[in-house]
Structures are given as structure tokens and as C-alpha cells.
RODO-2510 file (C-alpha; in nm, 4 decimals, decimal comma):
residues 547
     n   res          X          Y          Z
     1     m     0,0000     0,0000     0,0000
     2     l     0,1496     0,3344    -0,1019
     3     l     0,1532     0,6055     0,1611
     4     p     0,0112     0,9535     0,0795
     5     l     0,3407     1,1363     0,1214
     6     p     0,4841     1,4121    -0,1002
     7     v     0,8156     1,2259    -0,1346
     8     v     0,9350     0,9150     0,0450
     9     d     1,2882     0,8035     0,1173
    10     c     1,2948     0,4237     0,1654
    11     v     1,5832     0,2702     0,3571
    12     p     1,5715    -0,1115     0,3860
    13     v     1,6271    -0,2568     0,7301
    14     d     1,6492    -0,6279     0,6560
    15     g     1,6184    -0,8790     0,9333
    16     k     1,4714    -0,6458     1,1971
    17     r     1,1592    -0,7979     1,3533
    18     a     0,8981    -0,6870     1,6014
    19     q     0,6958    -0,9637     1,7653
    20     g     0,3179    -0,9270     1,8106
    21     t     0,0606    -0,6951     1,6600
    22     a     0,0483    -0,4443     1,9449
    23     r     0,4253    -0,4263     1,9842
    24     g     0,4900    -0,3895     1,6133
    25     e     0,2352    -0,1110     1,5546
    26     a     0,3267     0,0749     1,8727
    27     f     0,6959     0,0629     1,7808
    28     a     0,6227     0,1911     1,4295
    29     r     0,4110     0,4796     1,5510
    30     r     0,6573     0,5731     1,8222
    31     r     0,9404     0,5931     1,5712
    32     f     0,7258     0,8160     1,3484
    33     n     0,6356     1,0529     1,6326
    34     e     0,9846     1,0797     1,7774
    35     t     1,2012     1,0914     1,4662
    36     g     0,9751     1,1672     1,1713
    37     w     1,0368     0,8198     1,0274
    38     l     0,7477     0,5838     0,9660
    39     l     0,7859     0,2065     0,9558
    40     r     0,6325     0,0300     0,6614
    41     v     0,5289    -0,3034     0,8036
    42     a     0,4613    -0,6324     0,6221
    43     r     0,2093    -0,8482     0,8077
    44     g     0,2426    -1,2240     0,8091
    45     s     0,2214    -1,5292     1,0306
    46     k     0,4518    -1,8157     1,1077
    47     g     0,3096    -2,1448     1,2278
    48     f     0,0451    -2,1177     1,4976
    49     g     0,2130    -1,8377     1,6924
    50     p     0,1210    -1,4680     1,6973
    51     p     0,1612    -1,2703     1,3745
    52     q     0,5093    -1,1414     1,3091
    53     h     0,5888    -0,8001     1,1671
    54     r     0,8981    -0,7705     0,9532
    55     v     1,0159    -0,4138     0,9214
    56     e     1,0784    -0,3641     0,5514
    57     a     1,1722     0,0021     0,5432
    58     f     1,1740     0,3322     0,7201
    59     v     0,9748     0,5983     0,5320
    60     r     1,0455     0,9666     0,5830
    61     m     0,8490     1,2652     0,4544
    62     v     1,0746     1,5211     0,2843
    63     v     1,0026     1,8648     0,1488
    64     p     1,0052     1,9219    -0,2296
    65     a     1,3318     2,1180    -0,2067
    66     e     1,5107     1,7973    -0,0997
    67     r     1,4112     1,6003    -0,4088
    68     g     1,7295     1,6772    -0,6009
    69     r     1,9525     1,5822    -0,3096
    70     i     1,7617     1,2560    -0,2569
    71     a     1,7858     1,1659    -0,6239
    72     q     2,1602     1,2324    -0,6235
    73     s     2,2028     1,0145    -0,3151
    74     g     2,0575     0,7132    -0,4969
    75     a     1,7182     0,7093    -0,3264
    76     d     1,5346     0,7098    -0,6593
    77     r     1,4583     0,3389    -0,6463
    78     p     1,1330     0,2091    -0,8006
    79     s     0,9368     0,2208    -0,4754
    80     l     1,0273     0,5854    -0,4270
    81     a     0,9312     0,6701    -0,7847
    82     r     0,5954     0,4948    -0,7566
    83     a     0,5106     0,6652    -0,4252
    84     a     0,6090     1,0079    -0,5515
    85     t     0,4140     0,9635    -0,8747
    86     n     0,0973     0,8496    -0,6992
    87     a     0,1112     1,0920    -0,4077
    88     g     0,2142     1,4086    -0,5911
    89     d     0,2434     1,6982    -0,3461
    90     l    -0,0450     1,6097    -0,1143
    91     p    -0,0076     1,7759     0,2267
    92     m     0,0313     1,5514     0,5285
    93     s    -0,1300     1,6336     0,8623
    94     r     0,1128     1,7215     1,1378
    95     r    -0,0897     1,5141     1,3836
    96     p    -0,2505     1,2236     1,1977
    97     d    -0,2178     0,9943     1,4994
    98     i    -0,4084     1,2417     1,7187
    99     d    -0,6777     1,3012     1,4566
   100     a    -0,7281     0,9256     1,4318
   101     a    -0,7463     0,8885     1,8113
   102     v    -1,0153     1,1584     1,8332
   103     v    -1,2222     0,9762     1,5697
   104     h    -1,1784     0,6460     1,7540
   105     v    -1,2769     0,7774     2,0978
   106     s    -1,5723     0,9720     1,9530
   107     r    -1,6969     0,6537     1,7894
   108     y    -1,6513     0,4701     2,1185
   109     a    -1,8495     0,7422     2,3014
   110     g    -2,1379     0,6914     2,0565
   111     r    -2,2162     0,3470     2,1949
   112     d    -2,5583     0,2868     2,3475
   113     e    -2,4133     0,2565     2,6982
   114     w    -2,3135     0,6260     2,6898
   115     k    -2,6294     0,7766     2,5335
   116     e    -2,8136     0,8434     2,8587
   117     h    -2,4974     0,9830     3,0172
   118     r    -2,4594     1,2218     2,7214
   119     r    -2,8183     1,3448     2,7554
   120     l    -2,7729     1,4112     3,1281
   121     h    -2,4402     1,5790     3,0595
   122     h    -2,5990     1,8233     2,8140
   123     e    -2,8679     1,9079     3,0686
   124     t    -2,6032     1,9669     3,3340
   125     m    -2,3803     2,1798     3,1109
   126     l    -2,6602     2,4002     2,9786
   127     s    -2,8326     2,4140     3,3203
   128     r    -3,0675     2,7154     3,3338
   129     i    -2,9672     2,8688     3,0011
   130     p    -3,2676     2,7234     2,8113
   131     e    -3,5086     2,8353     3,0854
   132     h    -3,3555     3,1836     3,0920
   133     f    -3,4263     3,2324     2,7207
   134     g    -3,7595     3,0465     2,7148
   135     l    -3,6223     2,7522     2,5159
   136     d    -3,5681     2,3807     2,5596
   137     i    -3,2302     2,2182     2,4916
   138     k    -3,3249     2,1406     2,1325
   139     g    -3,4342     2,5015     2,0871
   140     v    -3,0962     2,6248     2,2144
   141     f    -2,9140     2,4026     1,9666
   142     e    -3,1372     2,5169     1,6799
   143     e    -3,0881     2,8851     1,7608
   144     v    -2,7111     2,8495     1,7924
   145     h    -2,7120     2,6615     1,4610
   146     g    -2,9056     2,9462     1,3013
   147     l    -2,6442     3,1915     1,4283
   148     g    -2,3680     2,9861     1,2659
   149     h    -2,1986     2,8714     1,5894
   150     f    -2,3217     2,5144     1,6272
   151     a    -1,9948     2,3438     1,5231
   152     p    -1,7812     2,4991     1,8025
   153     l    -2,0586     2,4387     2,0570
   154     a    -2,0864     2,0715     1,9582
   155     a    -1,7070     2,0245     1,9706
   156     y    -1,6893     2,1910     2,3127
   157     l    -1,9723     1,9799     2,4560
   158     d    -1,8164     1,6636     2,3140
   159     e    -1,4856     1,7379     2,4855
   160     t    -1,6488     1,8183     2,8183
   161     f    -1,8418     1,4901     2,7898
   162     l    -1,5190     1,2989     2,7269
   163     a    -1,3526     1,4702     3,0248
   164     a    -1,6405     1,4262     3,2722
   165     r    -1,7134     1,1343     3,5053
   166     h    -2,0578     0,9806     3,4789
   167     g    -2,2950     0,7875     3,6990
   168     p    -2,2488     0,6514     4,0520
   169     e    -1,9433     0,4569     3,9353
   170     r    -1,7771     0,7790     3,8121
   171     r    -1,6970     0,6238     3,4751
   172     n    -1,4975     0,8186     3,2200
   173     v    -1,5149     0,7602     2,8435
   174     i    -1,1435     0,8179     2,7853
   175     d    -1,0440     0,5843     3,0698
   176     d    -1,2700     0,3122     2,9315
   177     y    -1,1479     0,3631     2,5773
   178     l    -0,7783     0,3552     2,6687
   179     r    -0,8325     0,0452     2,8821
   180     h    -0,9970    -0,1463     2,5972
   181     r    -0,8559     0,0114     2,2806
   182     g    -0,5593     0,2214     2,3891
   183     w    -0,3111    -0,0255     2,2450
   184     q    -0,3920     0,0966     1,8925
   185     e    -0,2982     0,4574     1,9657
   186     t     0,0457     0,6162     1,9688
   187     p     0,1949     0,7336     2,2992
   188     r     0,1420     1,0924     2,1873
   189     a    -0,2239     1,0301     2,1011
   190     r    -0,2839     0,8606     2,4373
   191     q    -0,1316     1,1568     2,6176
   192     y    -0,3480     1,3910     2,4104
   193     l    -0,6654     1,2087     2,5185
   194     q    -0,5464     1,2039     2,8788
   195     g    -0,4859     1,5795     2,8481
   196     i    -0,8495     1,6323     2,7479
   197     r    -0,9542     1,4284     3,0514
   198     d    -0,7268     1,6029     3,3017
   199     t    -0,7020     1,9626     3,1722
   200     p    -0,9961     2,1958     3,2387
   201     p    -1,0699     2,4583     2,9752
   202     s    -0,9746     2,8141     3,0532
   203     l    -1,0114     3,1650     2,9178
   204     y    -0,7159     3,2647     2,7002
   205     e    -0,6114     3,5895     2,5367
   206     v    -0,4021     3,5764     2,2209
   207     h    -0,0767     3,7562     2,2944
   208     d     0,1028     3,7145     1,9607
   209     v     0,0594     3,5334     1,6281
   210     e     0,2966     3,3987     1,3645
   211     q     0,0698     3,3160     1,0719
   212     d     0,0789     2,9510     0,9591
   213     h     0,3011     2,8580     1,2526
   214     w     0,2022     2,9381     1,6114
   215     i     0,0051     3,1531     1,8510
   216     e     0,0992     3,2714     2,1997
   217     v    -0,1845     3,2692     2,4529
   218     r    -0,2083     3,3955     2,8101
   219     d    -0,4398     3,2337     3,0665
   220     r    -0,6689     3,5053     3,2035
   221     l    -0,8054     3,2848     3,4835
   222     r    -0,4946     3,1147     3,6223
   223     g    -0,2358     3,3725     3,5179
   224     g     0,1219     3,2920     3,4250
   225     p     0,3412     3,3815     3,1255
   226     p     0,2194     3,3418     2,7652
   227     v     0,2398     2,9900     2,6229
   228     r     0,3401     2,9294     2,2607
   229     v     0,1067     2,6827     2,0896
   230     f     0,1992     2,5420     1,7493
   231     e    -0,1365     2,5777     1,5757
   232     r    -0,1550     2,6231     1,1984
   233     s    -0,5301     2,6725     1,1509
   234     g    -0,5657     2,8950     1,4583
   235     s    -0,2776     3,1159     1,3460
   236     q    -0,4604     3,1801     1,0182
   237     t    -0,7788     3,3132     1,1812
   238     l    -0,6855     3,4557     1,5226
   239     q    -0,5423     3,8028     1,5775
   240     r    -0,3620     3,9591     1,8705
   241     w    -0,5935     4,0305     2,1657
   242     d    -0,8613     3,7870     2,0498
   243     c    -1,0127     3,5876     2,3369
   244     i    -1,0947     3,2158     2,3293
   245     v    -1,2087     2,9395     2,5619
   246     a    -0,9862     2,6373     2,5024
   247     r    -0,7827     2,3534     2,6469
   248     v    -0,4037     2,3633     2,6118
   249     v    -0,2631     2,0100     2,6417
   250     h     0,0972     1,8865     2,6381
   251     p     0,1365     1,5491     2,4653
   252     r     0,5047     1,4554     2,4478
   253     d     0,5929     1,8081     2,5712
   254     e     0,4284     1,9676     2,2645
   255     e     0,1806     2,2486     2,3340
   256     m    -0,1494     2,1981     2,1499
   257     l    -0,5028     2,3335     2,1436
   258     t    -0,7748     2,0703     2,1466
   259     g    -1,0681     2,0869     1,9064
   260     g    -1,3292     2,2429     2,1375
   261     v    -1,2517     2,6153     2,1033
   262     l    -1,5047     2,8956     2,1607
   263     s    -1,4325     3,2439     2,0219
   264     l    -1,5362     3,5362     2,2410
   265     s    -1,5829     3,9076     2,2123
   266     r    -1,3898     4,1065     2,4710
   267     p    -1,7049     4,1984     2,6712
   268     m    -1,7961     3,8289     2,6895
   269     a    -1,4439     3,7440     2,8048
   270     d    -1,4520     4,0213     3,0656
   271     d    -1,7845     3,8892     3,1988
   272     i    -1,6444     3,5363     3,2319
   273     e    -1,3331     3,6580     3,4141
   274     s    -1,5417     3,8794     3,6436
   275     l    -1,7711     3,5877     3,7347
   276     f    -1,4706     3,3636     3,7932
   277     r    -1,3093     3,6164     4,0305
   278     k    -1,6342     3,6598     4,2250
   279     v    -1,6788     3,2853     4,2657
   280     e    -1,3136     3,2438     4,3562
   281     k    -1,3504     3,4836     4,6497
   282     r    -1,6708     3,3364     4,7930
   283     s    -1,6916     3,1154     5,0968
   284     k    -1,8028     2,7535     5,0755
   285     r    -2,1531     2,8506     5,1879
   286     d    -2,1850     3,1145     4,9160
   287     l    -2,0623     2,8684     4,6544
   288     a    -2,3765     2,6579     4,7030
   289     s    -2,5890     2,9134     4,5165
   290     v    -2,3333     2,9297     4,2363
   291     a    -2,3278     2,5496     4,2169
   292     r    -2,7037     2,5300     4,1773
   293     e    -2,6917     2,7991     3,9087
   294     l    -2,4395     2,5857     3,7192
   295     g    -2,6432     2,2682     3,7651
   296     v    -2,3942     2,1096     4,0078
   297     e    -2,4585     1,9580     4,3475
   298     p    -2,3158     2,2016     4,6091
   299     s    -2,1354     1,9164     4,7844
   300     a    -1,9347     1,8579     4,4659
   301     f    -1,7325     2,1751     4,5281
   302     g    -1,5460     2,0178     4,8198
   303     e    -1,2735     2,2502     4,9417
   304     v    -1,3045     2,6035     4,8103
   305     t    -0,9356     2,6483     4,7316
   306     g    -0,8581     2,5302     4,3822
   307     s    -1,1950     2,3657     4,3271
   308     i    -1,3403     2,6352     4,1052
   309     m    -1,1300     2,5216     3,8035
   310     e    -1,3247     2,1955     3,8122
   311     f    -1,6267     2,3966     3,7009
   312     a    -1,4481     2,6263     3,4583
   313     d    -1,6092     2,4347     3,1701
   314     r    -1,9557     2,5418     3,2879
   315     l    -1,8532     2,8975     3,3753
   316     c    -1,6985     2,9496     3,0314
   317     l    -1,9857     2,7851     2,8433
   318     h    -2,2466     2,9902     3,0312
   319     g    -2,0609     3,3144     2,9623
   320     w    -2,0200     3,2339     2,5927
   321     l    -2,3734     3,1042     2,5370
   322     k    -2,5501     3,3804     2,7302
   323     g    -2,3478     3,6460     2,5509
   324     l    -2,4213     3,4909     2,2117
   325     l    -2,7970     3,4576     2,2667
   326     e    -2,8324     3,7991     2,4299
   327     v    -2,6534     3,9736     2,1428
   328     s    -2,8750     3,7979     1,8884
   329     r    -3,1862     3,9219     2,0723
   330     r    -3,0635     4,2749     2,1292
   331     p    -3,2111     4,5266     1,8835
   332     l    -2,9550     4,6957     1,6676
   333     p    -2,8759     5,0528     1,7715
   334     a    -3,0296     5,3347     1,5731
   335     l    -2,7717     5,4644     1,3259
   336     h    -2,7571     5,8365     1,2499
   337     n    -2,5257     6,0673     1,0602
   338     t    -2,3782     6,3858     1,2030
   339     d    -2,6944     6,5779     1,1103
   340     g    -2,9029     6,3429     1,3236
   341     d    -3,0692     6,1833     1,0189
   342     p    -3,1230     5,8038     1,0170
   343     l    -2,8493     5,6377     0,8139
   344     l    -2,9923     5,5215     0,4834
   345     p    -2,7451     5,5046     0,1918
   346     t    -2,9269     5,6743    -0,0951
   347     r    -2,8396     5,7023    -0,4629
   348     t    -3,0143     5,9023    -0,7360
   349     r    -2,9447     5,8643    -1,1063
   350     l    -3,0215     6,1738    -1,3203
   351     p    -3,0063     6,0923    -1,6974
   352     i    -2,8135     6,3595    -1,8909
   353     k    -3,0188     6,4860    -2,1862
   354     g    -2,7777     6,7503    -2,3108
   355     a    -2,4020     6,7543    -2,3463
   356     a    -2,2134     6,5944    -2,0556
   357     i    -1,9522     6,8704    -2,0713
   358     d    -2,2234     7,1313    -2,0052
   359     a    -2,3461     6,9410    -1,7025
   360     a    -1,9874     6,9204    -1,5715
   361     r    -1,9341     7,2947    -1,6142
   362     t    -2,2568     7,3641    -1,4254
   363     m    -2,1453     7,1364    -1,1394
   364     d    -1,8198     7,3365    -1,1144
   365     t    -2,0167     7,6568    -1,0482
   366     l    -2,2283     7,5227    -0,7600
   367     s    -2,1443     7,6288    -0,4053
   368     g    -2,0295     7,3388    -0,1849
   369     w    -1,9604     7,1077    -0,4801
   370     q    -1,5886     7,0718    -0,5526
   371     r    -1,4292     6,8722    -0,8321
   372     i    -1,1990     6,5954    -0,7047
   373     e    -0,8415     6,6756    -0,8019
   374     g    -0,7257     6,4641    -1,0958
   375     d    -1,0768     6,3481    -1,1873
   376     e    -1,2839     6,5491    -1,4335
   377     t    -1,6103     6,3635    -1,3669
   378     r    -1,6333     6,3465    -0,9837
   379     w    -1,7353     6,6030    -0,7202
   380     n    -1,7546     6,6046    -0,3418
   381     w    -2,0314     6,7886    -0,1596
   382     s    -1,9128     6,9365     0,1686
   383     t    -2,0041     7,2073     0,4162
   384     g    -1,8773     7,5616     0,3862
   385     a    -1,5297     7,6855     0,4703
   386     d    -1,6463     7,8049     0,8139
   387     d    -1,6826     7,4407     0,9273
   388     s    -1,3480     7,3407     1,0824
   389     m    -1,4206     6,9680     1,0380
   390     g    -1,4864     7,0016     0,6646
   391     k    -1,7842     6,7645     0,6844
   392     l    -1,8468     6,5557     0,3726
   393     l    -2,2180     6,5457     0,2851
   394     g    -2,2216     6,3469    -0,0394
   395     s    -2,0655     6,2953    -0,3786
   396     a    -2,1559     6,2897    -0,7469
   397     w    -2,0058     6,1513    -1,0663
   398     v    -2,0826     6,1094    -1,4356
   399     e    -2,1442     5,7491    -1,5409
   400     n    -2,3014     5,6104    -1,8594
   401     r    -2,4663     5,9340    -1,9667
   402     a    -2,6064     6,0036    -1,6209
   403     l    -2,5152     6,2092    -1,3150
   404     v    -2,5138     5,9791    -1,0112
   405     v    -2,5599     6,1468    -0,6709
   406     e    -2,4916     5,9589    -0,3463
   407     t    -2,5572     6,0520     0,0196
   408     n    -2,5972     5,8584     0,3443
   409     s    -2,9524     5,9702     0,4284
   410     r    -3,2829     6,0426     0,2629
   411     e    -3,2833     6,3980     0,4030
   412     r    -2,9424     6,4861     0,2587
   413     m    -3,0467     6,3566    -0,0815
   414     a    -3,3529     6,5829    -0,0741
   415     r    -3,1302     6,8824     0,0072
   416     a    -2,8847     6,7889    -0,2718
   417     l    -3,1589     6,7573    -0,5348
   418     e    -3,3121     7,0902    -0,4269
   419     v    -2,9887     7,2509    -0,5465
   420     l    -2,8887     7,0261    -0,8388
   421     q    -3,2133     6,9922    -1,0323
   422     p    -3,2910     7,3663    -1,0653
   423     a    -2,9270     7,4417    -1,1492
   424     l    -2,8969     7,1710    -1,4147
   425     g    -3,2449     7,2390    -1,5502
   426     s    -3,3031     7,0843    -1,8933
   427     l    -2,9584     6,9221    -1,8979
   428     v    -3,0957     6,6310    -1,6902
   429     a    -3,4198     6,4356    -1,6735
   430     a    -3,6158     6,3268    -1,3669
   431     g    -3,4135     6,0706    -1,1776
   432     l    -3,4680     5,7388    -1,0016
   433     t    -3,3768     5,7179    -0,6333
   434     v    -3,2897     5,3918    -0,4543
   435     h    -3,2187     5,3257    -0,0852
   436     e    -3,0113     5,0573     0,0927
   437     d    -3,1513     4,9561     0,4326
   438     m    -2,8369     4,8875     0,6384
   439     t    -3,0326     4,7842     0,9486
   440     r    -3,2250     4,5175     0,7589
   441     d    -2,9051     4,3777     0,6053
   442     l    -2,7313     4,3667     0,9437
   443     e    -3,0282     4,1971     1,1113
   444     a    -3,0376     3,9353     0,8370
   445     a    -2,6648     3,8766     0,8768
   446     v    -2,6953     3,8344     1,2554
   447     r    -2,9884     3,5951     1,2233
   448     s    -2,8250     3,3846     0,9554
   449     g    -2,4808     3,3815     1,1120
   450     r    -2,3347     3,4987     0,7810
   451     p    -2,1562     3,8302     0,7268
   452     a    -2,3390     4,1073     0,5485
   453     a    -2,2719     4,1357     0,1785
   454     k    -1,9617     4,3357     0,0969
   455     a    -1,9391     4,5930    -0,1745
   456     p    -1,7365     4,4748    -0,4740
   457     t    -1,3746     4,5777    -0,4655
   458     t    -1,1532     4,6787    -0,7533
   459     e    -0,7975     4,5691    -0,8121
   460     r    -0,5420     4,8408    -0,7483
   461     s    -0,1835     4,8665    -0,8591
   462     p     0,0879     4,8333    -0,5925
   463     g     0,1562     5,2051    -0,6175
   464     d    -0,2074     5,2932    -0,5581
   465     a    -0,2311     5,0476    -0,2677
   466     a     0,0775     5,1972    -0,1017
   467     a    -0,0564     5,5496    -0,1441
   468     i    -0,3926     5,4497     0,0014
   469     a    -0,2267     5,2740     0,2962
   470     e    -0,0145     5,5812     0,3668
   471     a    -0,3196     5,8081     0,3541
   472     v    -0,5174     5,5767     0,5839
   473     g    -0,2245     5,5656     0,8250
   474     r    -0,1992     5,9448     0,8416
   475     t    -0,5748     5,9724     0,8990
   476     l    -0,5706     5,7098     1,1774
   477     d    -0,2741     5,8698     1,3530
   478     a    -0,4334     6,2145     1,3394
   479     h    -0,7650     6,0775     1,4667
   480     y    -0,6129     5,8872     1,7599
   481     r    -0,3832     6,1736     1,8585
   482     r    -0,6927     6,3911     1,8961
   483     t    -0,8697     6,1108     2,0834
   484     l    -0,5984     6,0951     2,3510
   485     d    -0,7227     6,4298     2,4829
   486     e    -1,0961     6,3803     2,4259
   487     p    -1,3537     6,2120     2,6541
   488     v    -1,4196     5,8518     2,5496
   489     p    -1,7541     5,6867     2,6452
   490     a    -1,5866     5,3461     2,6806
   491     l    -1,3567     5,4990     2,9439
   492     g    -1,6377     5,6529     3,1479
   493     n    -1,6243     5,9810     2,9507
   494     r    -1,2677     6,0384     3,0636
   495     t    -0,9757     6,1057     2,8327
   496     p    -0,7143     5,8327     2,7797
   497     r    -0,4497     6,0533     2,9428
   498     e    -0,6677     6,0913     3,2533
   499     c    -0,7188     5,7142     3,2751
   500     a    -0,3438     5,6557     3,2566
   501     r    -0,3011     5,8314     3,5966
   502     t    -0,4970     5,5800     3,8095
   503     k    -0,4758     5,2039     3,8647
   504     t    -0,8412     5,1396     3,7782
   505     g    -0,8222     5,3771     3,4843
   506     r    -0,5149     5,2008     3,3472
   507     r    -0,6997     4,8679     3,3418
   508     q    -0,9805     5,0261     3,1403
   509     l    -0,7270     5,1996     2,9187
   510     v    -0,5384     4,8783     2,8393
   511     s    -0,8633     4,7020     2,7467
   512     w    -0,9618     4,9959     2,5229
   513     l    -0,6226     4,9932     2,3482
   514     k    -0,6482     4,6179     2,2915
   515     d    -0,9885     4,6646     2,1304
   516     i    -0,8521     4,9317     1,8972
   517     e    -0,5459     4,7299     1,7975
   518     n    -0,7486     4,4111     1,7493
   519     g    -0,9962     4,5975     1,5276
   520     e    -0,7139     4,7349     1,3138
   521     l    -0,5576     4,3880     1,2766
   522     r    -0,8914     4,2420     1,1686
   523     r    -0,9524     4,5282     0,9233
   524     a    -0,6111     4,4734     0,7660
   525     a    -0,6600     4,0951     0,7476
   526     g    -1,0002     4,1395     0,5826
   527     q    -0,8590     4,3788     0,3239
   528     r    -0,5370     4,1783     0,2849
   529     v    -0,3149     4,4752     0,3598
   530     a    -0,0470     4,5372     0,6197
   531     p    -0,1948     4,6591     0,9530
   532     h    -0,1197     5,0102     1,0688
   533     n     0,1175     5,0137     1,3668
   534     l    -0,0594     5,1622     1,6708
   535     r     0,2102     5,0728     1,9229
   536     w     0,2982     5,4399     1,9619
   537     m    -0,0277     5,4897     2,1547
   538     w     0,0846     5,2482     2,4270
   539     t     0,4164     5,4343     2,4569
   540     e     0,2498     5,7756     2,4501
   541     l     0,0191     5,6790     2,7385
   542     g     0,2908     5,5080     2,9428
   543     v     0,1371     5,1574     2,9369
   544     e     0,3874     4,9896     2,7039
   545     n     0,4850     4,7392     2,9764
   546     e     0,1237     4,6204     3,0016
   547     r     0,0979     4,5376     2,6335
***
């Protein structure tokens, strides 16, 4: 059987034998995990004894750049050529043994003997959440599915089920599986499963990211220095200062995230940490009410010191689920422009009946309408020179024998047409006005769990992209420099400089800066551009050491 490897280097090891099925497979997998070499084993039997495994070859995955060196070294034997031809450049998972173990234990947990335990476990984990939102457990699952978050919820619940002990006998799925089927897993995979069983989930904040390689996370509940986790998929989606609920396990001294990861907004993460700190400080008597809220028998808390981490899975799930369902039920805020008009992107198309050049000359004579430098067919509509902010009210351009006018409210469009139509007179015909209901689009996106439709983008040359990035950077720097001395609602209507002078204010300030930097990183990732460096703000406010 040919292995799905990009390139294989086969080195015969004649005469080496490993007796017994379990010993032979375990030895092969151990060699693969520890050295990167995989044993290709030929099964057979001799007489009436146990099957013998003759090790035919070691197989090593090599990167494409090594192909020339391998060929020169004489490794281009027929078996190598056949494997390379059939496999091509298919990627190989970095943890195939662990992926297989997760499939095996999940299949084992699906047996009939565990079904009732799983149902009770879901009731315990969700506790009063369904009642709080007027739903049953099925209704909770359906609503979360509609919001697009069912997959992480299911993975998280599956892991907590595997980690929990069930029934009067305190049985554990992973213990049972390893006792009966553990021989077929590698040492690393067994340690991974044991890590799920023994490691409670916690609330982590992403401290740094190296895309396609690793992330560094800091435990917000237990403290300690950041831990570097080698996580390819996570490093492609997470950004600095993101918050997640996850398990960090250590099979064979390798830091890994397990599959049950919940992504959080910063307010949700702050709520979970706040609840954790309150519970942590309570006496054993006070913990009884918390236990009942979480669906746990109060006696299960035992000693107060250290016991709260045993229920971190419920604390984190409750914080995530309540935050998710509450946000989905919360009405969207009313959106207004600086004139106080409801935001309603509006576009009017005025067909040009006369010469387009005459319409352009008329536009140049209108007060408040200014031709965009370098573009003969576009104008910006702004307030008068006495307005220090230079407020932009709308824009207009010539397109396909029509003058297109665009504003962000119905009221502004009415004001624009009151000026444009009399001035242009017979040069234009009566126009058609269309509106885009942003609130309706956002509500549909929230309900469906899918992002709102994005406007089409146009390809720009590298020079244009660099110029745009530089202009955006200057605008952001100017905006945030003004903000440092202006009251900020998120900081209790205090200025950032005022917050930097007190201990409580600094905590709020650091959280606010993290939100800003995280938003900029996500904007840049979405637009596939380099993020603007906002580190100067931390230095300016004297909180660089808390970054």
C-alpha cells in the first residue's frame, strides 16, 4: 500500500523484527512521532504463533526542495518513484495519529451505553440557560445553529463529555477507551486524550501570532506567562488580543489546542473573568448558590481552594452562550449621521439629456460642490469653509450618460436635489432614487450567522495600494492623537491621558487599546493589507509594559 506522502525516502532494514501486533504497531508509531520516520510493516504469520511483523523500510516525509539531493544520493529506487508519482504533493497532517485517536474515541463514546450519560451531561452543562431564554435544549441548539456557531458548541460539549465522570461509578469515556482500545494509539495520542480528561478549559487571550506557525496565549483565569502553541489553523484566523475558551494540552511536551474552542468578544471574556473572580472569592456557603446555578450539586465543590477550576467548563460555556444569545436578541442601535438623520445610503441617477460637458461645467459653479483633483467627472459635496471639520455630505459623478448622486440619508439627498435639479435644468431628466436599508441587512446577517454582503472591490496597482495605505495611516494617527485628549464613552467619559493616571483607569485603558489594535488587525486581514502600527499609543500613554 502506497503512503500519501509528497516524497518518500525508503531505507531497507532487513532482518529487523517486532513480535506481536500491538508491539509492532506501537513501535512503528513511536518511531514516526519521535524521529519523523514511519515504519512500513509487512504483516504475516509463522506457524500457529502470533503474527510477526517484519520491518521492511523506514519511510520519511521530505520537502520538495530535498528532491534533487535525494535523487543524487541514490534514493530514486522504483518504490520511491511509484510513491512520488501516486502521491504528488499532497499535504500531510502534522498530527494524523491524534486526529485518528479523536475519531476512535468519539466513535466509542457513541455506543448505546453512553447515550443516557450524554443526555444528562448536556442538561447539566446548559443548566438554566434554556429556561432563561424560554427555550428547551433542542431550541438552544437550533438557535445556535441558526447563528452559525453550532460546530464549536458541539465540539466543546463533546470534549467536556469525554472529560467528565458519569454515573455513581464515576466512569470516564477516555479511561474506558484507553483500557480497551488504547493499544492501537500512539503514545502521543494517548497523552493527548489524557490531556483532554485532566485539563480543564480556561479563558485565554491571544498575545502574539505567527501566521501559519504558532500563537501565543495567556491564561486570564490562572495567570502565568504566555504559552506558545503550534497551531496552523488557529494562526490563520486569530489576531492579537482575540479571546478564546480552550484547552491547552501537552502530549510529548508539545503544546497543542484541542478541538473544542469557543471564540469570544472582549465583553464576553470580561464577563467570564469577572464571574470567575467573584466565585473564587466566595466562601463555601456562598458557593452553594453558584453550584445550583451551574447545575452542580453544592457538595461537589469540596474545598473552596482550587476547586473552582473543576467547574471552569460550565462557567466558560455559560458566559459564551448567554453572551451569544443575548446579542442575537438585542435590537440593533439606531444609526444616524452627524446631522441626526437616520443612516440610509441613498443614490439618485439623473439621466443627462444635453451635453455631458455642459453638465460638468454647471457642477463646477455650484457652491459646496468641488471637483476631485485629478478626476474630471467626480465632485464632493461638503459644508462651507467656516466648518473646521470640513464635513463631507455626499458625492456625485458622471457614469453612462447620467449624473449619479450619493448621500448617506434620505434627508441629505432631498437637500442635494433641491440645489442640483434647478441648477442643471433641462440638462438632466427626472431621476430614479434607490435606498439601501443597512439595518435590515445587518439583522439578516446576525440571524443567519453569515456576514453582510460586501461591496465589490476593484484591483489596485501596488503604487495605488501603497498610497492608500499611507493616507489611511496618516488619517488614523491624526484621529487617535486627537482622541488621547478627548472624553471617550468606553472609558467613562474620561480622556485616555486621565485614565493613565490611576490604577483602575489604566486597566480600562489597556482594554480599550487592545480593542482598537485588534480591530485594526482584523480590518487589515479582511482587506489583505499590512496593519497600521498603533504601538505608539501604548508608549504615549505610558502603558507599554502592560501590552
